[in-house]
C-alpha distance (Angstrom), angle and dihedral (degrees) to the residues before:
residue distance angle dihedral
M1 . . .
T2 3.78 . .
N3 3.79 118.6 .
C4 3.79 113.9 -78.9
S5 3.76 124.9 -139.6
H6 3.79 115.6 -115.8
R7 3.80 91.1 -102.5
E8 3.80 93.8 46.8
R9 3.80 90.7 48.9
L10 3.80 93.6 50.8
Q11 3.80 93.5 44.2
M12 3.80 91.2 51.1
I13 3.80 91.9 50.1
I14 3.81 92.7 50.2
A15 3.82 89.8 48.1
G16 3.81 90.8 52.1
E17 3.80 93.7 -111.1
R18 3.79 121.9 135.0
P19 3.83 112.0 -111.4
D20 3.79 128.4 -158.4
R21 3.82 92.5 -88.7
H22 3.79 143.5 -14.5
A23 3.79 115.3 -68.1
A24 3.80 124.9 -131.8
S25 3.77 140.1 -175.9
F26 3.80 134.5 176.1
W27 3.79 130.9 -176.7
R28 3.80 139.5 -169.2
H29 3.79 143.4 171.3
F30 3.78 124.0 -96.0
F31 3.79 96.9 -159.0
H32 3.80 94.7 179.0
A33 3.81 91.6 55.2
E34 3.81 101.2 40.9
H35 3.81 97.4 89.0
S36 3.80 94.8 91.5
A37 3.78 142.5 25.7
E38 3.79 89.7 -113.0
G39 3.79 93.7 51.1
T40 3.79 93.8 47.9
T41 3.79 92.1 45.8
D42 3.79 94.0 49.6
A43 3.81 93.1 46.8
M44 3.81 93.4 49.8
L45 3.80 93.0 47.0
A46 3.80 93.2 47.5
F47 3.81 91.8 50.3
Q48 3.79 91.0 49.6
K49 3.79 92.4 47.0
E50 3.79 90.5 51.0
F51 3.81 97.6 49.5
D52 3.82 105.8 19.3
W53 3.81 96.0 -142.4
D54 3.80 119.6 -167.3
F55 3.79 92.6 -113.9
M56 3.78 134.9 7.3
K57 3.77 119.1 -122.1
I58 3.80 101.6 -162.4
N59 3.79 105.2 -135.1
P60 3.81 107.7 -160.6
R61 3.77 126.1 176.7
A62 3.78 102.0 -69.1
D63 3.78 98.5 -128.2
F64 3.78 98.4 54.1
H65 3.80 82.6 97.9
L66 3.80 92.2 71.4
E67 3.79 106.6 22.7
D68 3.80 91.1 99.2
W69 3.82 87.2 60.3
G70 3.78 91.6 56.9
L71 3.79 108.0 -87.1
Q72 3.80 108.8 150.4
S73 3.79 128.3 -163.6
N74 3.76 139.8 179.4
W75 3.79 103.7 -121.9
S76 3.76 118.5 -122.8
H77 3.79 117.5 -131.3
N78 3.78 90.8 -173.0
E79 3.80 117.9 95.3
F80 3.80 90.5 -142.4
R81 3.81 101.5 43.9
K82 3.79 128.5 79.2
H83 3.79 123.6 -130.3
D84 3.81 115.1 -92.2
K85 3.80 115.9 -123.4
V86 3.80 111.4 -138.5
N87 3.81 104.1 171.7
F88 3.80 129.4 31.5
P89 3.83 121.9 -160.2
I90 3.81 94.0 -136.1
K91 3.79 119.0 58.6
T92 3.81 101.0 146.9
V93 3.78 134.0 22.2
D94 3.80 90.8 -104.9
D95 3.81 91.1 61.8
W96 3.80 90.8 75.3
S97 3.80 88.2 76.3
E98 3.82 88.7 64.6
I99 3.81 92.8 63.2
T100 3.80 109.0 101.4
A101 3.79 130.5 167.3
N102 3.81 119.2 -77.9
S103 3.79 128.6 -149.6
P104 3.82 122.3 -119.4
S105 3.81 84.2 -115.3
A106 3.83 91.7 65.8
P107 3.83 108.0 121.0
A108 3.81 102.6 -103.7
L109 3.80 93.5 38.7
A110 3.80 92.6 48.1
E111 3.80 90.3 48.2
H112 3.78 90.9 58.0
L113 3.78 94.2 44.7
K114 3.79 83.4 58.7
V115 3.81 89.4 51.8
V116 3.80 91.6 54.1
S117 3.79 93.3 44.6
S118 3.81 93.1 47.7
I119 3.79 93.9 47.6
R120 3.79 91.2 48.3
K121 3.81 92.1 50.6
K122 3.80 93.3 47.2
S123 3.81 97.2 42.9
D124 3.76 133.4 79.8
R125 3.80 108.3 -92.1
E126 3.80 87.4 -129.1
L127 3.81 91.0 65.5
P128 3.82 111.4 93.8
I129 3.81 111.8 -138.0
M130 3.81 123.9 -157.4
M131 3.79 121.1 -172.0
T132 3.78 119.5 -143.8
L133 3.78 113.1 -118.2
F134 3.78 125.0 174.2
S135 3.79 120.1 -141.1
P136 3.82 117.3 -104.4
L137 3.81 91.4 -108.6
A138 3.81 90.6 49.5
I139 3.80 90.3 51.5
A140 3.79 91.1 49.6
G141 3.79 89.8 48.9
R142 3.80 90.9 56.7
M143 3.81 92.0 53.0
I144 3.80 91.9 73.2
E145 3.79 127.0 55.6
D146 3.81 97.3 -146.3
K147 3.81 109.3 62.4
S148 3.79 92.6 -170.0
A149 3.81 88.2 57.1
F150 3.80 88.8 54.1
V151 3.79 90.6 53.1
D152 3.80 87.9 50.0
H153 3.81 90.2 51.9
I154 3.81 90.5 50.6
R155 3.78 92.3 51.5
N156 3.79 100.5 38.7
S157 3.81 104.8 28.2
P158 3.80 103.1 28.6
E159 3.80 95.4 153.0
K160 3.81 91.3 59.3
V161 3.79 92.7 49.1
H162 3.81 92.2 46.0
K163 3.80 90.2 52.7
A164 3.80 90.8 54.5
L165 3.81 92.0 44.1
R166 3.80 88.4 53.9
A167 3.81 90.5 56.1
I168 3.80 93.0 44.7
T169 3.80 91.5 48.6
D170 3.80 93.2 48.7
T171 3.80 88.1 52.0
Y172 3.78 94.2 51.5
V173 3.79 96.6 40.8
A174 3.80 86.8 62.8
Y175 3.79 91.5 40.6
A176 3.81 95.6 51.1
S177 3.79 89.4 56.3
E178 3.80 91.1 49.3
L179 3.80 91.1 49.8
R180 3.80 89.6 58.4
N181 3.80 90.2 47.5
A182 3.81 88.9 51.7
G183 3.80 91.2 56.3
A184 3.80 108.3 -88.5
D185 3.80 113.0 143.8
G186 3.78 90.4 -152.4
L187 3.77 147.2 -39.6
F188 3.77 133.3 -73.3
F189 3.80 90.1 -147.2
A190 3.80 111.7 -162.1
T191 3.80 126.7 -167.3
L192 3.82 91.3 -172.8
Q193 3.82 112.6 -159.5
W194 3.79 96.9 -30.7
A195 3.82 100.5 85.3
S196 3.79 89.8 68.4
S197 3.78 136.8 94.3
D198 3.81 86.5 -127.6
M199 3.81 87.0 74.4
L200 3.82 110.1 18.0
S201 3.77 139.4 7.7
W202 3.79 117.2 -107.0
E203 3.80 88.7 -110.2
E204 3.81 89.8 55.1
Y205 3.79 92.4 48.9
Q206 3.80 89.0 50.1
Q207 3.81 88.2 57.2
F208 3.80 102.8 37.8
G209 3.79 101.8 25.9
V210 3.78 117.7 26.7
P211 3.84 102.1 52.9
Y212 3.79 93.1 49.9
D213 3.81 93.2 41.9
L214 3.78 91.6 55.1
E215 3.80 93.7 52.6
V216 3.80 91.9 54.9
V217 3.80 94.1 44.8
A218 3.81 91.3 48.8
A219 3.80 90.2 54.6
A220 3.80 89.6 61.4
E221 3.84 87.5 65.1
S222 3.79 129.8 -120.3
D223 3.82 95.5 -84.7
A224 3.81 93.2 60.5
I225 3.80 119.0 120.0
N226 3.79 96.2 -130.8
I227 3.78 126.6 -174.7
L228 3.80 115.9 -159.1
H229 3.80 109.3 -149.2
V230 3.80 115.9 -167.3
C231 3.80 111.7 -170.3
G232 3.76 132.3 -151.8
G233 3.76 136.4 12.7
N234 3.81 128.3 -54.1
N235 3.78 86.9 29.8
Y236 3.78 130.2 171.9
L237 3.80 97.5 -124.0
R238 3.80 92.4 126.6
E239 3.81 91.6 53.5
L240 3.80 96.1 42.6
A241 3.80 92.5 48.9
K242 3.81 89.1 61.6
I243 3.81 90.7 61.8
D244 3.80 104.7 86.8
S245 3.79 92.4 -168.4
Y246 3.80 90.6 74.0
N247 3.82 83.5 76.1
A248 3.79 90.6 -151.1
A249 3.78 115.4 172.7
I250 3.81 91.4 179.2
Y251 3.82 134.4 27.0
N252 3.81 124.4 -147.9
W253 3.81 126.5 -174.4
D254 3.80 141.7 132.6
S255 3.78 101.2 -78.9
S256 3.82 90.5 173.5
D257 3.82 90.6 68.3
E258 3.79 105.2 94.6
T259 3.82 91.1 -144.7
N260 3.83 89.9 63.3
L261 3.77 133.3 64.3
S262 3.79 112.4 -74.9
L263 3.79 118.0 -135.3
E264 3.79 88.6 -103.0
E265 3.81 92.5 52.5
A266 3.79 92.0 44.1
E267 3.80 91.7 56.7
T268 3.79 86.7 71.1
A269 3.80 100.7 29.1
L270 3.80 93.9 52.7
D271 3.80 94.0 47.6
N272 3.81 103.2 -153.2
G273 3.80 95.6 -14.5
V274 3.78 118.8 134.5
M275 3.80 115.0 -114.5
L276 3.81 122.5 -143.6
G277 3.79 114.2 -161.7
G278 3.78 142.1 48.7
I279 3.81 97.8 148.5
E280 3.81 120.3 89.9
Q281 3.79 103.0 -142.9
E282 3.81 107.1 -174.3
R283 3.81 99.6 64.3
W284 3.79 112.8 -7.5
L285 3.81 98.6 50.8
R286 3.78 91.1 43.2
Q287 3.80 96.0 48.5
S288 3.81 104.9 33.5
S289 3.77 126.1 96.6
P290 3.81 122.2 -118.2
D291 3.81 88.7 -108.5
E292 3.81 91.4 54.6
I293 3.78 89.8 49.0
A294 3.79 91.6 50.5
R295 3.81 89.6 53.6
R296 3.80 91.4 49.5
M297 3.79 90.0 50.8
D298 3.80 89.8 52.7
E299 3.81 89.7 51.0
L300 3.80 92.6 51.2
R301 3.79 94.0 47.2
D302 3.80 92.4 47.2
R303 3.81 94.5 46.5
Y304 3.81 102.5 40.2
Q305 3.76 129.3 47.6
S306 3.77 116.2 -122.9
T307 3.81 88.0 -119.5
R308 3.82 92.4 63.1
L309 3.81 106.7 35.6
I310 3.79 132.6 50.6
I311 3.79 106.9 -171.5
G312 3.78 113.3 -122.5
P313 3.80 145.6 117.5
G314 3.78 126.7 -70.8
C315 3.79 90.3 -122.2
V316 3.79 139.4 -14.7
V317 3.81 114.9 -29.2
P318 3.82 113.9 -117.4
P319 3.81 111.7 -115.4
E320 3.82 88.6 -125.4
V321 3.82 92.2 69.4
P322 3.82 106.5 116.3
R323 3.77 113.6 -108.9
E324 3.79 90.4 -133.3
N325 3.81 88.0 64.2
L326 3.79 91.2 56.0
Y327 3.81 88.8 46.2
A328 3.81 88.1 54.0
I329 3.80 90.2 56.0
R330 3.77 92.7 47.9
K331 3.80 93.0 46.1
A332 3.80 91.3 52.4
L333 3.81 90.7 59.1
R334 3.78 94.2 64.0
């Protein structure tokens, strides 16, 4: 088979057709460059140019999602240090009533539409681009410093939380559509820690998560290449994968966490869904040698068909991961 373009390779995998080789993609934060659209754009493009991944997962500063609701941070100028949050929008349960819908033209949202548009214009058209978007419940959960207090609000003041979730969802329904217009091929839709029994029961996530999630995903249109990312341990990947309306072409989660589905278990649980993962990024990828990584890549390629597994991390790659380890992954794909 002749070499496929990145887009051809990904489209074949999603269609269940065998491409020329396994696909792979990795992503990380560039904290020191995330202060502006230009900095984020340049960092994403440079990372893609260096490693030539099969798709780009745009990795913006995480809290752009809620800055237009008043979250404030001290920016990090250190590549290896996160931004420090200094003011949260929600301090008491009554503050949820202050959350109203924002326009895609709100400053932080508009800034990241510019990121998507700039990356699309400066990238090869054959490179699929997915924009990171947190679920409405995940966004709400980042508005308050004390996560246990948020759970308490959900359980004891549900009407107030639902009202805020309605405003957040309305904001991101409009925004998801604008992301596609700006050039994103789909969403990297992340539930963060909330689709997990560590935080909420499945019944609670069905009430406070699923309905709002589905509205945002639907706004990205049915032809979107969406990746559903379910964070944390004890997660509800198995349950979410049964809901066709998530329109997920690809599933990403931490398969190395023994409380989650392993890759082997997910082969059955996800039916014909495409898995994205296989590399534990927090410790193993950071600490292993290039030779160890090459052996792991051989294991993954021998065990999993290229139509079922895209090689990647279970979550965002720490910036401390040695570049030579990422080079080892890329080299093994040739």
